[in-house]
C-alpha positions in Angstrom: 60.5 -48.3 82.8 58.0 -46.3 80.9 57.2 -49.3 78.7 56.7 -51.6 81.8 54.3 -49.1 83.3 52.3 -49.0 80.1 52.1 -52.8 80.0 51.1 -53.0 83.6 48.2 -50.4 83.3 45.8 -52.9 81.5 46.5 -55.5 84.2 45.8 -53.1 87.0 42.6 -52.0 85.2 41.5 -55.6 84.8 42.1 -56.4 88.5 40.3 -53.4 89.8 36.8 -54.2 91.2 33.9 -53.1 89.1 32.2 -50.0 90.4 28.9 -50.5 92.1 25.9 -49.3 90.1 24.1 -46.2 91.3 21.4 -47.0 93.9 18.7 -45.9 91.5 19.7 -48.6 89.0 19.6 -51.5 91.5 16.5 -53.6 90.8 14.0 -54.2 93.5 12.4 -57.6 94.0 8.7 -58.1 93.2 8.1 -58.8 96.9 9.7 -55.6 98.0 7.6 -53.7 95.4 4.4 -55.3 96.7 5.3 -54.6 100.3 6.0 -50.9 99.5 2.9 -50.4 97.3 0.5 -47.7 98.5 -3.0 -48.5 99.7 -4.6 -47.2 96.5 -2.7 -49.8 94.4 -4.7 -52.6 96.1 -8.3 -53.8 95.6 -10.5 -55.2 98.4 -11.8 -58.8 98.0 -15.4 -59.1 99.0 -15.9 -61.6 101.9 -18.8 -63.1 99.9 -16.2 -64.0 97.2 -13.9 -65.9 99.6 -14.5 -69.6 100.3 -12.8 -71.1 103.3 -12.3 -74.9 103.2 -11.1 -76.8 106.3 -9.9 -80.3 105.6 -8.0 -83.0 107.5 -4.7 -81.5 106.4 -5.3 -77.8 106.7 -7.3 -74.7 105.6 -7.5 -73.5 102.0 -8.7 -70.0 101.3 -10.2 -69.5 97.8 -11.2 -66.3 96.0 -14.1 -66.7 93.6 -14.4 -64.8 90.3 -18.1 -63.9 89.6 -17.1 -61.5 86.8 -16.0 -64.5 84.7 -18.4 -67.3 85.7 -21.3 -65.6 87.5 -23.7 -68.6 87.4 -21.1 -71.1 88.5 -20.0 -68.9 91.4 -23.6 -68.3 92.5 -24.2 -72.1 92.5 -21.0 -72.6 94.5 -22.1 -70.0 97.1 -25.4 -71.7 97.3 -23.8 -75.1 97.9 -21.5 -73.6 100.6 -24.4 -71.9 102.4 -26.4 -75.1 102.3 -23.5 -77.1 103.9 -23.1 -79.4 100.9 -19.3 -79.4 101.0 -19.3 -80.2 104.7 -18.2 -83.8 105.1 -17.2 -83.9 101.4 -14.0 -85.5 100.2 -10.8 -84.8 98.2 -11.2 -87.5 95.6 -8.3 -86.9 93.3 -4.7 -85.8 93.4 -2.8 -86.1 90.1 0.9 -85.3 90.1 1.8 -82.1 88.4 -1.8 -81.4 87.6 -4.7 -81.0 90.1 -6.2 -81.6 93.5 -9.9 -82.2 93.1 -12.7 -82.3 95.7 -16.4 -83.0 95.7 -19.4 -82.1 97.8 -21.0 -84.8 99.8 -23.1 -87.1 97.6 -26.8 -87.7 97.7 -28.0 -90.2 100.3 -26.9 -93.7 99.4 -24.3 -92.7 96.8 -20.5 -92.6 96.9 -18.4 -89.5 96.3 -17.4 -89.0 92.7 -14.3 -91.1 92.2 -13.9 -91.9 88.5 -12.9 -89.9 85.3 -15.9 -88.3 83.6 -15.8 -90.6 80.5 -16.2 -93.9 82.5 -18.3 -93.0 85.6 -22.0 -93.0 85.9 -23.3 -89.7 84.5 -25.2 -87.8 87.1 -28.5 -86.1 86.7 -28.2 -82.3 87.1 -31.2 -80.5 88.7 -30.1 -77.2 87.2 -27.5 -77.5 84.4 -25.2 -74.5 84.1 -24.1 -72.9 80.8 -20.5 -73.4 79.7 -19.0 -70.2 81.2 -15.6 -70.8 79.7 -15.2 -67.2 78.4 -17.0 -64.0 78.4 -17.5 -60.9 76.3 -14.6 -58.4 76.4 -17.1 -55.5 76.3 -16.8 -53.3 79.4 -13.7 -55.2 80.5 -10.5 -53.3 81.2 -7.8 -55.6 79.9 -4.1 -54.8 80.7 -2.0 -56.7 78.2 1.2 -58.4 79.2 4.4 -56.9 77.6 5.5 -60.4 76.7 4.4 -62.8 74.0 2.1 -65.7 75.0 2.0 -69.1 73.2 -1.8 -69.5 73.6 -3.4 -66.1 73.2 -2.9 -62.4 74.0 -2.1 -62.6 77.7 -2.7 -60.0 80.4 -4.8 -59.1 83.4 -8.3 -58.1 84.3 -8.9 -56.4 87.6 -6.4 -58.5 89.5 -6.8 -61.7 87.5 -4.5 -63.5 85.1 -6.4 -63.6 81.9 -6.2 -63.9 78.1 -8.2 -62.5 75.2 -9.1 -63.1 71.6 -9.8 -59.8 69.8 -11.1 -61.6 66.8 -14.0 -63.2 68.8 -14.2 -60.4 71.4 -13.8 -62.7 74.3 -11.7 -62.9 77.4 -11.2 -65.7 80.0 -9.3 -66.7 83.1 -6.1 -68.6 82.5 -5.2 -72.0 84.0 -2.2 -71.2 86.2 -0.9 -72.7 89.4 -3.6 -72.2 92.1 -6.5 -71.6 89.6 -9.8 -73.2 90.7 -12.0 -74.8 88.1 -15.2 -76.7 88.0 -15.2 -80.5 87.3 -17.7 -81.7 84.8 -18.9 -84.8 82.9 -18.3 -85.1 79.2 -21.0 -82.7 78.0 -19.8 -79.1 78.4 -22.9 -77.9 80.4 -22.7 -80.5 83.1 -20.5 -78.6 85.7 -22.7 -77.7 88.6 -20.1 -76.4 91.1 -20.3 -79.6 93.3 -16.8 -80.7 92.0 -13.9 -78.3 92.1 -10.2 -78.6 91.5 -7.1 -76.5 91.8 -4.0 -76.6 89.7 -0.9 -77.9 91.5 1.5 -78.1 88.6 2.7 -76.3 85.5 -0.1 -74.2 84.1 -2.2 -76.5 81.9 -3.2 -73.7 79.5 -4.6 -76.2 77.0 -7.6 -76.3 79.4 -8.4 -72.7 78.8 -11.9 -72.2 77.4 -12.7 -75.9 78.0 -13.6 -75.7 81.7 -15.2 -73.0 83.8 -12.6 -71.3 85.9 -14.2 -69.8 89.0 -11.3 -68.5 91.1 -7.9 -69.1 92.7 -6.3 -70.2 95.9 -5.2 -67.3 98.1 -3.6 -69.5 100.8 -3.3 -73.0 102.1 -2.5 -74.9 98.8 0.7 -76.4 100.1 -0.5 -79.2 102.4 -3.1 -80.2 99.8 -0.6 -80.2 96.9 1.6 -82.6 99.1 -1.2 -85.2 99.5 -0.5 -88.8 98.3 -1.2 -89.2 94.6 -4.2 -91.2 93.6 -3.4 -94.6 92.0 -6.4 -94.9 89.7 -6.8 -93.2 86.3 -6.1 -89.5 86.3 -5.0 -89.7 90.0 -8.4 -90.6 91.4 -8.3 -92.3 94.8 -9.3 -96.0 94.7 -11.4 -96.2 97.9 -12.9 -94.2 100.7 -9.9 -94.9 103.0 -7.7 -92.9 100.7 -9.9 -89.9 100.4 -9.3 -86.8 102.6 -12.2 -85.5 104.6 -13.5 -82.0 104.2 -14.6 -80.9 107.6 -16.4 -77.6 106.7 -16.6 -75.0 104.0 -17.9 -71.5 104.6 -17.8 -68.1 103.0 -15.6 -65.5 104.7 -18.8 -63.4 105.3 -20.1 -66.3 107.4 -17.1 -66.3 109.7 -17.0 -63.5 112.3 -13.7 -61.7 112.4 -12.2 -63.5 109.4 -9.3 -61.4 108.0 -9.7 -59.1 105.1 -7.9 -59.9 101.9 -6.7 -57.7 99.0 -5.3 -58.2 95.6 -3.0 -55.8 93.8 -4.7 -53.6 91.1 -3.2 -54.9 87.9 -3.7 -51.4 86.3 -1.5 -49.8 88.9 2.2 -48.6 88.5 3.1 -51.0 91.3 2.0 -54.0 89.4 3.8 -52.9 86.2 6.9 -52.7 88.3 6.2 -56.2 89.7 6.0 -57.5 86.1 9.3 -56.0 85.2 11.0 -57.2 88.4 9.8 -60.8 87.7 11.0 -60.7 84.1 14.4 -59.2 85.0 15.5 -60.8 88.2 18.8 -59.9 89.9 20.9 -61.2 92.7 21.3 -64.9 92.1 20.6 -64.5 88.4 23.5 -64.1 86.1 21.4 -63.6 82.9 18.1 -61.8 83.1 15.3 -63.4 81.0 13.8 -60.1 79.9 10.5 -62.0 79.6 8.0 -64.1 81.5 5.0 -66.2 80.8 1.6 -65.3 82.1 1.5 -67.9 84.9 4.9 -66.7 86.2 3.5 -63.2 86.5 1.3 -63.8 89.6 -0.8 -61.1 91.0 0.3 -60.2 94.6 -2.4 -60.8 97.2 -2.3 -60.1 100.9 -4.1 -60.8 104.2 -4.9 -57.9 106.4 -4.8 -59.0 110.0 
């Protein structure tokens, strides 16, 4: 009998349910961390840096990043205030890549609807410099704890960014929802009248080749779901296919428009968000223990 009990003991131990981990060791989701973050872990977004675009399929709210591309952002704000985007068009939707829109053209001309290497090159009244990267001087860069394939990844004041210490430069990364400036072939031909947002896997190869000027805060979904263009690079073939832009304004021009905030990427709450996204629980059997920069999104919130 004693031998039978000894043999049965391992079986009983194997069948016993595993003890629940202490509550202090149960991981919290990134969303729960963001929802519980104190007020001083959030940064206000200036209404002058929020662009609100109403189209035939919905409203897109875009945050501009003047600290990375000041001249481009100033040009975009000027175009918005002048109503140049009103009655513009979404001219391109390329699968797993971008949605691109353009301000209304000059009188007697069609909206931009061809890739930059084949279309008629436009005259620029005020060419802008290629603001593809900026000096890292006076920039508080918070490095990611995980390795990046393209550069040293991290964050700058609420923005996903990367840096090159050998050149002393830092830039906004191309991630889902990033907003960049379309241009012709020469690097200094982006004037802010053509913009796009990324709707697919982060095309990081575009980093430092295009001026990134912001990101979408809300409303990307109906625009990412638009029919794909059938011409080269997803451009629409004719006017009938293009989606109308009804109106574009800055939030500062809209009485009562909600306030927006982004999480301070230097805060303890954001460091916890990074770890939660790299080490997910619940559905996940194996934790990754790592995450790429574009996966480590910065939480934003609308204050109603």
